[in-house]
Structure formats: C-alpha cells, structure tokens
MIMARVEX-762208 format. One record per residue (C-alpha): residue number from 0; residue in three letters; chain; x, y, z. Coordinates in steps of 0.02 Angstrom, whole numbers, plus 50000, padded with zeros to 5 digits. Each point is the difference from the previous one (the first is absolute). Layout:
<atoms>
<NUM, ala, A, <X, Y, Z>>
...
</atoms>
This chain:
<atoms>
<0, met, A, <53043, 47966, 47859>>
<1, met, A, <50186, 50027, 49968>>
<2, arg, A, <49970, 49982, 49813>>
<3, glu, A, <49860, 50127, 50004>>
<4, ala, A, <50116, 50119, 50093>>
<5, gly, A, <50130, 49984, 49861>>
<6, leu, A, <50127, 49909, 50107>>
<7, leu, A, <49992, 49835, 49905>>
<8, glu, A, <49973, 49953, 49819>>
<9, arg, A, <49902, 49843, 49954>>
<10, lys, A, <50027, 49892, 49846>>
<11, lys, A, <49889, 49851, 49962>>
<12, glu, A, <50061, 49857, 49891>>
<13, gly, A, <49873, 49860, 49984>>
<14, val, A, <49958, 49939, 50175>>
<15, arg, A, <50154, 50084, 50076>>
<16, val, A, <50011, 50177, 50066>>
<17, tyr, A, <50165, 50089, 50023>>
<18, tyr, A, <50025, 50153, 50108>>
<19, arg, A, <50142, 50124, 49983>>
<20, val, A, <50048, 50145, 50112>>
<21, glu, A, <49950, 50158, 49908>>
<22, asp, A, <50047, 50128, 50133>>
<23, leu, A, <50164, 49983, 50095>>
<24, leu, A, <49912, 50071, 50153>>
<25, val, A, <49946, 49819, 50031>>
<26, phe, A, <50177, 49958, 50056>>
<27, asp, A, <50003, 50146, 50123>>
<28, leu, A, <49834, 49940, 50071>>
<29, cys, A, <50069, 49824, 50020>>
<30, glu, A, <50152, 50066, 50094>>
<31, leu, A, <49889, 50100, 50117>>
<32, val, A, <49886, 49852, 50037>>
<33, cys, A, <50144, 49878, 50023>>
<34, gly, A, <50090, 50122, 50115>>
<35, lys, A, <49845, 50019, 50107>>
<36, leu, A, <49975, 49812, 50010>>
<37, asn, A, <50182, 49975, 50049>>
<38, arg, A, <49989, 50133, 50137>>
<39, asp, A, <49838, 49925, 50066>>
<40, his, A, <50075, 49825, 50000>>
<41, lys, A, <50156, 50058, 50093>>
<42, ser, A, <49901, 50095, 50131>>
<43, leu, A, <49881, 49853, 50023>>
<44, gly, A, <50150, 49884, 50026>>
<45, glu, A, <50070, 50119, 50131>>
<46, ile, A, <49833, 50000, 50092>>
<47, glu, A, <49990, 49810, 49999>>
<48, tyr, A, <50179, 49992, 50063>>
<49, leu, A, <49957, 50113, 50148>>
<50, ile, A, <49848, 49896, 50048>>
</atoms>
C-alpha cells in the first residue's frame, strides 16, 4: 500500500526484498503517529494512577 502510494521503493535481490523511503513525508507521518501514541500512553498512565 505504501509502495503503491509512492512512499516506499522496493528492490528485489534473489529471495530478499529491500524497501527504501522514497518520500520524506514518511518521517513526518511517523512523528505524528509516535506523538499520538506517547500522548495516549501518558494519559492512560494518569488515569490508572487516579484509580
């Protein structure tokens, strides 16, 4: 899916397949997702602490 969208490039060598980031937007997406996960984790920890 990410390859079809032009975000990744795929290179096959024998039985191995290598992927390379083609569009630097991938790194921005990773930062957004990781930030959201960190915020959710922190807020979940605060809720467990209150209980």
